N, C-alpha and C positions, 0 to 999 in steps of 0.2 A: 500469246503472253498477256497477262493482265497488267493493269497499271501498277499495282504493287510489286509484281515480279520485275517489271521494267525499272521501277524505282530501286529495287535491290541490285539490279545489274549495274545501274548508274552508280549506286553506292559502292559496289565492289571496286569499280574503277577509281572512285574518289578515295577509297581507303588505300589503294595502291599509291595514289598520288600523295596522300598524307604521309605514308611511310617514307616515301622518297623525300618529301619536304622536311620531315623530322631529321633526316640524315644530311640535310643541307644541299639537296639536289646534286649529289655527287655524280660525276661521270663514271662510266665503267659498268653500269648495269647491263648485263647481257640479255638480249632478247630471249635467249633460251630459258633463262631463269623466269622471266615474266610469263612466257607461254606455258612452261611446265608448272609453275605455281598455280595459275588460274585454271588451266585445263585439268591439272591433277585434282584440285578441289572439286570442280564441277563433275568430272567423270566418276571420281570415287564416291562422292555423295549421291550422285544420280544412280549409280549401280546399287549402293547399299540401301537407298530409300525406295527404289522403284522396280528392281528386278525381283520377282516373287520368291525364287528359291533363297536368295541371299537375305531378303527381308524376313522370310520365315525362319531362317537360321538364327538371325539376330534376335527375333522375337523369343526364341527359346531361352535367351539370356535372362529374360524376366522370370521364368520358372526357376532358373538356377539361383538367381538372387533371392527369390522367396524361400527356396530350400535352404540356402545359407542362413537367411534371417531366422528361420524356424529352428535350425540346428543351434545357432548362437543363443537363441532365446532359451533353449533347454539348458545350456550351460549357465547363463546369467540367472535363470530361475533357481537353479541349485545353489549358486554361490550367494546371490543377493536376495533371494526370496521374492516377495511381491514387488520390491523395488526394481527387480530385474525382469518382471513380466509374469511372475507366477500369479495365481488367482488372489484377489484382494481379500483380506480378512474382515473388510468393512465395506459398506455401501459407498460407491463413488457418487458424490452429490453434484460434481461439475464434470461434464463429459471431457475426457482428455486430461484431467488433472493428475491421473496416476502415471502418465508418461513422464519418465525422467531420462533426459537425453544421455547422460553419462552412463547410466546403468543399463539402458535398453537398446540404444542405437549405436553408440560408439564402440562397444565391445566387438562389433562386426569387424573392426580393423584388425583385431587379434587373429581371428579365424582366417581372414583373407590373407593376412601377412604370412601366416604359417603355410597356407596352401600355395601361395606364390613362390615361397622358397623351395617347397617340394617340387613344384612344376619346373622351376629353374634347374634344380639338381637332376631331375629326370630328363633334361635337355629338350623338353617340349616348348617351353617359353623361348629359349635361344633359337630354336628352329623357326618360329614365327618371326622373331625379331630379325634374324638373318635375311629372311625373305623380304621383309619390308625395307631393310637397309639396302639390299641389292636394287630394288625398284627405285628408291630415292636416289641412289648413286647414279643410275643410268639416266634418270630424269634431269638432275641438276648438275651433274658433273663434279660433285664434291668428293672429298676423300672418303675412304671407307670408314675411318675413325669417326668423322663427323656424322655421317649418315647412320652409323651404328648407334651412336648416342641418341640421335633424333628418333630413330625407330624404337629404341628401348624406352624412351620417355612416354610412349603410348601406354606402357604397362607398369613402369616403375617411376620412382620419384625423381626430383630435380637434382639430387646429389647422387643417388644410386646409379643413374644412367652414366654420368661422367666417370664414375668409379670403374665401369666396365672398360673404359678406354684410357685409364690412368697413364699407362706407359707412353701414349701418343699425345697427351694433352699439351705438353711443351712444344710439340712440333706443329700444332695447328696454326694456320694463318689467323690473323686478327678477325677476319670475316667468319672463318669457321668456328673460332672460339665464341664469337658473338652469336652465331647461329645455334650452337650447342646450348648457350644460356637462354636464348629466346624460346627454344623448343621445350626446355625444362619448365618454363613459366606458362607456356601456351597450352599445355596438355595437363591431364591429371593422372595419377597413378591408379593401378587396378584396384587396390584396396579402397581408396576413396570413391572410385567409380561405383563400387558395390554399395557403399554407404549412401551416397547421394541418390542412387537409383531406388533404394528402399525408401528414402525420404519422400521423393517426388512422384513415386508411382501412382498415388491417388489422383494427381492432377495432370500428369503427362503420360499418355498411353505409350506402352513399350519403352519405358524409361531407360532400362539397361541398354537396350539396343541403340537408342538414340544417343546416349552418352558415349558409348563405344564408338559409334559413327563420328560423333563430334570430335573425340580425341584423335581418331585416325585422320579426319579431314584437317585438323589443326596442324598436323605434321608438315604437309606441303605449304600450308598457310604461314607457318612459323618461318620456314626457310625463305619463302618469298618476302615476307616483311623484313626479315633480318638482312637479306642481301640487297633490298632496296635502300635500306638505311646505311649499310656498310658493304659495298660491293666487293666481290673477290678480286684480288689484284695479282694473284699468282697461281700457277698450276698446283693442283692438290696432291701431287705424287708423294710428297714428303711424309704424309701421314696415312699411308695405306696400312690396313690391318692384315696381318698374316695369321692364319690358323683360326681355330674355333674360339668362341667366347670362353673366358676363363671359368674354371670351376671354383665355386665359392664355399662349398660344403664338402665334408668328408663322407657323409652317408645321409640316407633319408632321415634318420633320427636326428642327426646333427642339423640338417636343414629345417626340420620341424621345430626344434628347440630354439635355434637362432632366429628363425622367422617369427616365432612367438615373441622373443625378446625384442626384436626390432619393432614388431607391432605394438608392444607395450610402450616403448619409447615414443612412438608416433602418437599413441593414444593419449599419453600424458602431455605431450607437446600440444596436441589439439586442444585439450582441456585448458591448459594454461593460457594458450593464445586467445581462446574464446573469452575467458574471463578478463584478461588484461585489455584486449582491444575493444571489446564491447564496453568495458568500463571507461576507457579513454575516450571513445566516441561520445558516450553519455556525458562525460565531463566537458568535452569540447562543446557539445550541444547546449549544455547548461550555461556556458559562457556566451556563445554566439546568439542564441535565440533572444535573450533579453536585449542584446545590443543591436542586432540587425534584423531580427524577426525571422531568421532562417537557420535551419540545422545543416549539418554536413551533408545529410541525405538530400536536403532541398537544394543545396548548392550543386551537388553532383547531378541532380536532376536537370539542372540548367546546362551544366558543362557537357554532359554526355548526351543531351538531346539530339544533336546532329548525328552522332554515331548510331543512335537508335533508328533515326530516319534512314540512314545509309544502309541499314540491314533490311529495309523493306517493311518496316513496322508502320501501320497506319498512324496518322497524326494523333488521333485520340488516345492511342496506347503509348506514344513515345515517352511521355513524362514518367509513367510507371516503369517502363523498361529502362530508361535512363537512371532512375532512382536505384534499381537493382544493380545496374552496372557500377554505379557509384559506391554502393555498399560493398560490392566485391573488391574494389580497389582499396577503399579506405579500411575496411575490416578484413573480410576474406569471402571466398565463394561459398563456404559452409553456411555462413549467416544468410547469404543471398538465396541459396537453395532452401534453407529452413524457412525464410520469409515467403518464398514461392509456394512451399508446401503447406504453410499454415494460413494461407489466405491472401498473401500479398499479390498473387496473380489472379485473384478471383474475378476481377473485372476485365481481364485481358481476353481477347479473342484466342481461340485454340491455336491458330497459326502464330500469333505473337508469343504465346507461351512456348511454342516449339522453338522459335528463333531465339528467345531468351535463354532457353535451356542450352543451346549450342554456344551462345555468347558467354555464358557463365562458366563453361567447361574449361577451366584453366586456373593455375595458381598465380594469377596476376594480382598480387597485392604486395604492400610494402614489407610485411613480415616474411613472406616467401622470398623476396629479394635478399633480405638479410641472411636467411637460412642458406640460400644457394651460394651467395658470395662467400660466406664463411666456409661452407663445405668445399667449394671448388678451390678456394685459396689454400686450404689444407692439403688438397690433392696435388696442387701444382704451385708450391710456394714461390717459385722463380717468376711467376707471372701474377703475383698477388696484386700489384698496383694496377695492372691492366684489367684484371677481373673486377676489381673494385670500381674502376672508372666506367666499366661497361654495365654496371648493375642497374642504374636507373634507366639508361637507354634501352636495356633489354626489357624492362617493365613496359615501356612505351610500345616497343615493337610487338611484344607478346599480347598486349591489350588490343592492338590493331589486328593481329592475327586471329584472335578469338572473335572479333567483330567480323572479320572476313568469313569465318566459318558460319556465323549467323547469317551474313548476307548471301552466302552460297545456298543455304537452305531457303532463304527468302526468294531466290531466283527459281528454285526447283519446286517450290510449294505454292500452288494456287490458293487464292483466298477461299 
């Protein structure tokens, strides 16, 4: 083991300690949870990163993402013309100036949203989710409802996953409710995974496979971070799930239409969030920089520096990685990945870029907390106050979980 790998191993232990400290060093943390969380991350990441057949299978995702991007470009070219990727009617004087994020990259959300709905209706997605949920349930000893939501979060969003267990939300223990919320923030949905993979493919080899691995590894990391902060205090039998996952659509065409509509809502939400939060950060920087000589990104670079080090990042790369982590929390992970793809990670070592890719793979930002709290409160109004109170703690735990995923890769990847 190299020095940087040993640094990441120490950092993984320190991140566990940080999660426990953020919860007030509560008693009741079960050794089973700690062992399952750490071993689950290491074994899952090790298998997906270093077993050739699995690695090759995940590498095929890159071809799938490229095929989806080409298909989407055909649609955007028809609807938006050269704004959507069709040939330019004029000479491009500045390389890359013709790329328009909203018209060329974001419409991929529509296509993937529709395909996800169809795969769910065909029972292919529930089959995978059920398998993941069974594994997590055996590892951690949580209820079927909680682990089902955590497993679903690997593929769907932070509100859609709890929707699958709506009848059981009121019966979850406080620790299980918190775990459900943390998992929603510590992972990314399948449609955003495809978008991010297409964005960072030029700078991160096998981007789609790496992001899917990151989302899978973040599932046990999220459970571990959540139960270190708020340990389980009762048996989980009260929230067992009976029967298959519910059907959400009447037919394949209904799934296609509703999936497209849901994708459109997400597309518009992303656009609005990007405009508002980037503008607010620019406004805050306009106030802070003349006063203290620092921007929000600069402050984040200081605050998150220890987390970058804990993931096994070399000292010379820690400031850049910390800055990206800060952008993710203050704005969102979309802007962080966009920065990484557009040259923000140009000076980073390849291993540091890989670790950062894993650490950014989650909805850990303030806007997502608001979306999740609002959505879950609507699903379970009788626990509205409890859900609201757990909002910011879930952001802390999910941020630690994403850093745990980064540290896991740091342990398994030599310099």
